[in-house]
C-alpha positions in Angstrom: -12.5 46.5 -18.8 -13.2 42.8 -17.6 -10.2 40.6 -17.3 -9.6 38.3 -20.1 -10.9 35.2 -20.1 -9.0 31.6 -19.3 -8.1 30.0 -22.0 -7.8 26.3 -21.2 -5.8 23.3 -22.8 -6.4 20.3 -23.2 -3.0 18.8 -20.8 -0.7 20.1 -19.0 2.2 19.2 -16.9 4.4 20.0 -14.2 8.1 18.5 -12.7 9.0 18.5 -9.8 11.8 17.5 -7.5 11.2 14.7 -5.1 13.6 13.6 -1.7 16.1 11.4 -3.3 16.6 14.0 -6.1 14.0 12.3 -8.9 11.6 13.9 -11.1 8.1 13.9 -10.3 5.7 14.6 -13.1 2.3 16.1 -12.4 -0.5 15.7 -15.2 -3.4 17.9 -15.8 -5.8 16.0 -18.5 -9.1 18.1 -19.2 -12.2 16.4 -20.8 -15.7 17.0 -20.9 -17.4 16.2 -17.4 -20.5 14.5 -18.4 -21.6 13.9 -14.5 -18.5 12.7 -13.8 -16.6 14.4 -10.1 -15.0 17.7 -10.9 -11.6 16.1 -10.0 -10.3 12.7 -10.9 -6.8 12.2 -9.1 -4.1 8.6 -10.4 -0.9 7.6 -8.4 0.9 4.5 -9.1 0.2 2.2 -6.0 -1.0 4.6 -4.1 -5.3 5.2 -3.4 -4.6 6.8 -0.3 -2.6 9.5 -1.6 -4.9 9.8 -4.8 -7.5 10.4 -2.0 -5.6 13.3 -0.5 -4.5 14.7 -3.5 -8.4 15.1 -4.9 -8.7 16.7 -1.6 -5.3 19.3 -1.7 -7.0 20.6 -5.4 -10.8 20.8 -3.8 -8.8 22.8 -0.9 -6.9 24.9 -3.6 -10.1 25.6 -5.8 -11.3 27.9 -3.2 -10.1 31.4 -4.1 -11.2 31.4 -7.8 -13.3 33.8 -8.2 -15.3 31.7 -10.7 -16.4 28.7 -10.6 -17.2 26.1 -14.7 -17.8 22.7 -14.2 -18.4 21.5 -17.6 -15.3 20.0 -17.8 -13.4 17.0 -15.2 -9.5 17.3 -14.7 -7.8 14.2 -14.1 -4.6 14.6 -12.5 -2.3 12.0 -12.4 1.3 11.4 -11.3 3.8 8.9 -13.1 5.8 8.7 -9.7 4.6 7.8 -6.1 6.1 10.3 -3.7 7.2 8.8 -0.1 4.8 8.4 2.5 5.9 11.8 4.4 6.6 13.9 1.3 4.6 16.6 0.5 6.0 18.7 -2.2 3.9 17.4 -5.1 1.0 20.1 -3.5 2.4 23.1 -4.8 2.9 21.2 -8.5 -0.5 19.7 -8.9 -2.4 22.6 -7.7 -0.9 24.8 -10.4 -1.2 21.7 -12.9 -5.2 21.8 -12.0 -4.8 25.9 -12.6 -2.7 25.2 -16.1 -4.6 22.9 -17.4 -7.9 25.1 -17.0 -6.2 28.3 -17.9 -5.9 30.4 -14.9 -2.4 30.6 -15.2 -0.2 30.8 -18.0 3.7 31.0 -17.7 6.3 31.3 -20.9 7.9 28.4 -20.3 8.1 25.0 -18.3 7.3 24.7 -14.9 9.2 23.1 -12.0 7.8 23.9 -8.5 8.3 22.4 -5.2 6.0 23.5 -2.3 3.1 22.1 0.2 0.5 23.8 2.5 -1.8 23.4 5.0 -3.8 26.3 4.2 -4.4 25.5 0.4 -8.6 26.7 1.5 -6.1 30.6 2.1 -4.2 29.9 -1.7 -1.5 30.4 1.3 1.4 28.0 0.7 3.6 27.4 4.3 7.0 26.0 2.5 9.0 23.1 0.9 11.7 20.7 1.7 14.1 22.4 -0.7 14.2 25.7 1.4 15.8 22.9 4.1 17.9 21.4 1.7 21.1 22.4 -0.4 19.8 20.5 -3.8 22.5 21.3 -6.4 19.6 19.1 -9.5 16.8 21.4 -8.6 16.8 23.5 -12.2 17.0 27.3 -12.3 14.0 28.8 -11.9 11.5 26.6 -9.8 9.2 27.9 -8.2 9.7 26.8 -4.0 6.6 27.5 -2.2 7.1 29.3 1.4 7.5 33.0 3.3 11.0 33.4 1.1 9.5 32.1 -2.3 6.0 32.1 -3.2 4.1 32.8 -0.7 0.2 32.9 -2.0 -1.2 31.8 -4.9 -1.8 35.2 -5.8 1.7 35.6 -6.9 1.1 33.8 -10.1 -1.0 36.3 -11.7 -0.1 39.3 -9.5 -3.0 39.3 -7.3 -3.1 40.1 -3.6 -3.1 37.3 -1.1 -7.1 36.3 -1.3 -6.8 34.7 2.2 -8.3 37.6 3.7 -11.5 37.5 1.6 -11.6 33.9 3.2 -14.6 33.2 5.7 -13.8 30.3 8.0 -16.3 29.6 10.7 -16.2 26.3 12.9 -19.0 24.7 15.1 -19.3 21.5 16.3 -21.9 18.3 16.8 -21.4 15.5 19.2 -20.3 11.9 17.6 -22.3 9.3 19.7 -21.2 5.7 19.4 -22.0 4.8 23.5 -18.7 4.0 24.6 -15.1 5.8 25.8 -14.9 7.2 22.0 -17.8 9.5 22.6 -16.4 12.9 21.5 -17.6 16.3 20.2 -16.6 16.4 16.2 -15.7 20.2 14.5 -16.9 20.7 11.4 -16.0 24.2 9.4 -17.1 25.9 6.5 -14.8 28.0 4.4 -16.5 30.8 1.3 -15.1 32.5 -1.0 -17.1 35.4 -3.0 -18.5 34.0 -6.8 -18.9 36.3 -9.7 -22.6 36.9 -10.3 -24.6 33.4 -11.4 -21.0 31.6 -11.9 -23.2 28.0 -10.5 -25.1 26.2 -8.9 -25.7 26.4 -5.3 -24.6 22.7 -4.6 -21.6 22.7 -7.2 -19.8 25.3 -5.6 -19.6 23.5 -2.5 -16.8 21.2 -2.2 -16.2 18.3 0.9 -13.2 17.2 0.8 -12.6 13.9 2.7 -16.0 12.2 3.1 -17.2 9.8 0.5 -19.9 10.5 -2.2 -22.1 10.2 -0.5 -21.6 12.2 2.3 -20.4 14.6 -0.2 -23.3 14.7 -2.2 -25.3 14.8 1.7 -23.6 18.3 2.9 -24.2 19.4 -0.1 -27.3 19.0 -0.3 -28.2 20.5 2.8 -26.5 23.5 2.3 -28.1 23.8 -1.0 -31.8 23.9 0.5 -30.7 25.6 4.2 -29.3 28.6 1.8 -32.5 29.3 0.2 -33.8 29.9 3.6 -32.1 32.9 3.1 -32.9 36.4 1.1 -30.6 36.0 -0.5 -30.0 34.4 -4.2 -28.0 31.3 -5.2 -24.7 30.9 -6.2 -22.8 33.5 -4.6 -19.7 31.4 -3.0 -17.6 29.0 -3.4 -17.4 27.1 -0.6 -15.3 24.2 1.1 -16.4 22.0 4.0 -14.3 19.9 5.9 -15.2 17.7 9.3 -13.1 17.1 12.0 -13.6 12.8 11.2 -13.6 11.3 8.1 -16.6 9.1 9.6 -19.1 9.2 11.0 -23.3 8.3 11.2 -26.6 9.4 11.2 -27.6 13.3 10.4 -26.9 15.1 13.8 -24.2 16.5 12.3 -26.6 19.0 9.6 -27.7 21.7 12.5 -24.0 22.3 13.6 -22.9 22.7 9.0 -25.6 24.9 9.1 -24.7 27.2 11.7 -21.4 27.3 10.4 -22.2 27.6 7.4 -24.6 30.5 8.5 -21.2 32.2 10.5 -19.0 32.1 7.2 -21.6 34.0 5.1 -22.5 36.6 7.7 -25.5 35.5 8.7 -25.5 35.2 12.2 -24.1 37.1 15.0 -20.8 35.8 16.0 -20.8 33.9 19.3 -18.4 34.5 22.6 -17.2 30.7 22.3 -18.3 28.0 20.6 -21.5 26.4 19.3 -22.5 23.2 20.0 -24.9 21.6 18.1 -27.7 18.7 17.7 -30.0 18.9 15.0 -31.6 17.7 11.4 -33.9 19.0 9.2 -36.6 17.7 6.4 -37.2 20.5 5.3 -34.2 23.0 5.7 -35.4 25.3 2.9 -37.8 26.6 5.2 -35.5 26.6 8.1 -37.0 24.3 10.4 -34.7 22.2 12.7 -36.1 18.1 13.3 -35.4 16.0 16.4 -32.1 13.4 16.0 -31.6 10.4 17.5 -29.7 9.3 21.3 -30.8 12.1 22.9 -30.3 11.8 26.7 -26.7 10.2 25.5 -25.8 13.2 23.6 -27.4 15.9 26.0 -24.6 13.7 28.8 -21.9 14.6 26.3 -22.3 18.1 25.3 -23.2 18.9 28.8 -20.0 17.2 30.1 -17.5 18.9 27.0 -19.2 22.5 27.7 -17.2 25.0 28.9 -17.1 29.2 29.2 -18.7 30.5 26.8 -19.8 27.6 24.8 -23.7 27.8 23.0 -25.6 25.0 22.9 -28.7 24.8 20.1 -30.3 21.6 20.4 -33.6 20.7 18.8 -37.1 22.7 20.1 -38.9 19.1 20.9 -36.3 18.0 23.4 -37.1 21.3 25.4 -39.6 19.7 27.1 -37.2 16.3 27.7 -34.2 18.4 28.9 -33.0 16.4 32.2 -33.6 18.4 35.8 -31.2 20.9 36.7 -29.3 20.4 32.6 -29.6 24.2 31.9 -28.4 24.8 35.5 -25.3 22.8 35.3 -24.5 24.8 32.0 -24.6 28.0 33.0 -22.5 27.0 36.2 -19.7 26.0 33.8 -20.2 29.6 32.2 -22.5 28.1 28.4 -26.1 28.3 27.8 -28.4 26.7 25.5 -31.1 27.6 23.2 -33.8 24.4 22.2 -34.5 26.0 18.6 -37.4 25.0 16.1 -36.0 27.1 13.1 -32.8 28.7 11.9 -32.8 32.5 11.6 -34.8 32.8 15.0 -31.8 32.4 17.3 
């Protein structure tokens, strides 16, 4: 027998106790999406907090087995939490699930909690756990190991973190100065019910601007068409170690992280450090990128034992003298690749 379909509502609210003892009400409203973003957030006088709220909600949606993009959910606060407060995270996640019918409690909900691992569905703690707050309503959901430890507990399901597959790779950030560094990109995937969504729709990229999100979605969707498996199989979150960067050198690293997370590549002994892009990912082709010399120098300086460098095939003939030997001396290796899937 299949599970009953979620019963969404027009709006839903969850309350929380702020550090000063006042009440925060988080309201989620559902409306037709009409080509708008799937989540819109509003916090009084704090666009930065609204952006962080959107990231939390996108991450927390990863472990949902169904993807429905027909509606937009608008989440708003009636007050502004202090800068360092985080207990608003759990009530926001619950309001988002309430309005979409994924969580259907029998009474009004009060909740306090935060997490550094929303993409795993886990709740790390709550400020209430370390304080004696006499005004907290009875039955308040308090996040943490001794309370609501993971979102599956809301519906009697086991911890779903084990079903989330994540992989992280690195790419060079080059600006021509002392701030040159490696940046990580992490892809986390969770299995969707068959035929649940279009490929690009079910890829969330919290932390990047709209143009960046669009580029990441298009890149991974195209690269996945190179696979023999069908599309729409994964709910995905892509995170970057930096929120702003230029160029498209990140593409190969992101594609490799995605392939590792989906079990399409062998797990490396160390890190994958990659630089490359493509105008035709659906064929698996890897194209060259700019600033070859500077990026090679940075990669050589940052490589450690076990690392594997992946570079465009067009770079092979231009590798500096002694580059491969220097890498080997540090315990790393390099491959110049024409296509993914042949590494």
